[in-house]
N, C-alpha and C positions, 0 to 999 in steps of 0.2 A: 696431799694425798689425792690419787686418781688424776694426776697431771698427765698430759699426753706423753711426755718423755719417759714415763715409767713403763709404757706399754708399746710404743710405736717409734720407729726410727724414721723421722721425716725426710731423710735422704732418699728413702725408697718410695716417694710419691712426688708427682709433679704438681701437687695441689696443697702445699703446706699452709697456704693462707687460710684454709678452712679451720685450722687449729689455732690461729692467732687469737690472743686475748680471751681464751676460753678457760673457765674455772675448772671444768672437768672434761675428760677426754670425750665423753659422750655428747657434749654440747655441740660438737661439729655436726652431728646429725641434724640439728635444727637449721644449719646453714646451707645444706646441699641444694635445696630447691632454688633459693635466691642466687646462689653462686653460679649454677648452671644457666639460669634464665638470663643472667647478665652476659654470658659468653656464647650461647648457642640456643637454637630453637628445637633442633631435632637430635641427630646422632652424629658425633665425631668419631671416626675410626682411624687409628694411627697406622703408620706404614708397617707392612709385614703381618698385620693381623689377618687371620683366616676366619671367615664367617661361613660355616657350612650350610648347605641347603636345609631348610626346615627350621633354622633359628629365627626368632622374632625379636627385633630390637625396636621397641616402642619409643623410648626416649621421653624427655631429654636424657641423653647419656653421653659420657665421655669415655671412650675406650682407648687405651694406650697402644703401644707398638708390640708386635710379635706375640699377640695373644691368640689363643685358640677358643673360638666360640662354636661349640659343637651343635650338631643337629638336635633340635628339640629344646634348646636353651631359650628361655623367655626373659628378656631384659625389659622390665617395666620402667616407670618414671624415676628420674633422679638417681642415676647410678653412675659412679665414678670408679674407673678401673685403671690400674697401673699397667706397667709393661710386663710381658711374658706371663700373663695370667691365664689359667685354664678355667673356662666356664662351660660346664659339661652338659651332657644330655639330660633332659627332664629336670633341669635346675631353674629356679626362679629367683630373680634379683629385683629388689625394690628399695629405694631410698637407702643406699648403702655405699660404702667406700671400701675398695679392695686395693691394698698396697701391692707393689711389684711382687711377682712370682707367687702370689696366692693361688691355691689350687682347690677348686670346687668342682670335681669331675663327674659326680653321679647322683642324681635324685636328691638334690639338696634344696632347702629353702633358706635364703639369706635376705631377711627383711629388717630394715632399720638397724643395721649392724655395721661394725667396722672390723675388717680382717687385716691383720698386720702382715708384714713382709714374710713371705714363705710360709704363711699359715696354711694348714691343710685340713679339709673336711673329708672324712671317709664317706663311703656310699651311704646315703639315707640319713645323713645328719640334718637335723632341723634346728634352726635358730628361731625359736618361737618369739613373736614380738608383741603379742597382745594378751592381757590377762583375761580370764574367763568373765570377770565382772566389768571389763572394759574400763577399769579405773586407772588412775595415775600409777606409773611404775616407779618403784623405789629401789635403789641399790642397797642391799642388805650388807652393810659394812660392819667391821668389828666394833666400831664405836657407836653404832646406831644406824638406823635407816637414813638414806639421803634421798630426798625427793628430787626427781629429775625434771618435773614439768612436762613429761612425755606420757602419752597414753599408748604410744607405739615405740618400743625399744627392745630390740633383740639382745645382742651381746657385743661386747668388745672382746676380740680375740687377739691376744698379743703376738708379737713377732715369733715365728717358728713354732707356734703351738699346734699340736696334733690332736684331732678329735676323731675317735674311732667310729666305725660303722654303726648306724642306727642310734647314735646318742641323740638325746633331746636336751638342748640348752634352753632353759626357761627365761622369760623376760627379765631384763635388767641384770643379767649375769656379766661379770667382768673377769676375764681370764688373763693372767699375767703372761710374760714371755716364757718360751721354752717349756710349756706345760704339756702333759700328755693325759688325755681322758680316754679310758678304755671303752670298747664297743658296748653299746646298750645302756650306758649310764644315763640317768635322768638327773640333771644338775641345775641348781640355782644358787647364786651367791657370788662371792668374791674368792678367786683362786690365786694364791700367791705365786710369784714366778718360780719356775722349775719344780712345780708340784706334779704329782701323779695321782690320778683318781682311778681306783680299781673298783670293779663291780664284783661282789661276792654273792654267789647263789648256791643253794643246795640242790643237787641233782640226784635223782633216783633212777637207777638202771635195773629194770625188771626183766624177767624171762617172759617172752611172748607166749600167750596162751593160744592154743589151737581153737 
């Protein structure tokens, strides 16, 4: 349970070694820093990638080919990005892995997380990566909590999963493939593949008083 193959297609990343011999898919997050330090000191940018004026790439970071890094994007330390990825305006990335064709276009935070092939974050989606008490993060699984050994862990977002605008995904969340989370949802836990999470709310429409 929670093996990499359940969530991610390794054919859509140039860095499958990060996931070798790992018990859980999130264990790859522990390897990013050492993996990059072995290969580069600053920032690698693949052919065809466009970095717009005003983007900041701090690094170490590995950016694939034909990506869009838009103005206002902030790439912090230990970021690995596949091909044809969109990294948008006012988005921040830190210690994360983005598979090919992931789309993170507007006002997003992606920290200590993995986004699968063609995953998409709507505007304002936050992948929260730290508990309020700064304690160790556990994955809340059906058979009981699984300690991760991490105090910073955002989310695993499976291939082709869509997250609607202004949703907050809380620390230690694991989302299966082909899921859909509606705008404004506040989610924590494990989401099975091909699930839909809807937000229900009661609205009152009143006459405006003069």
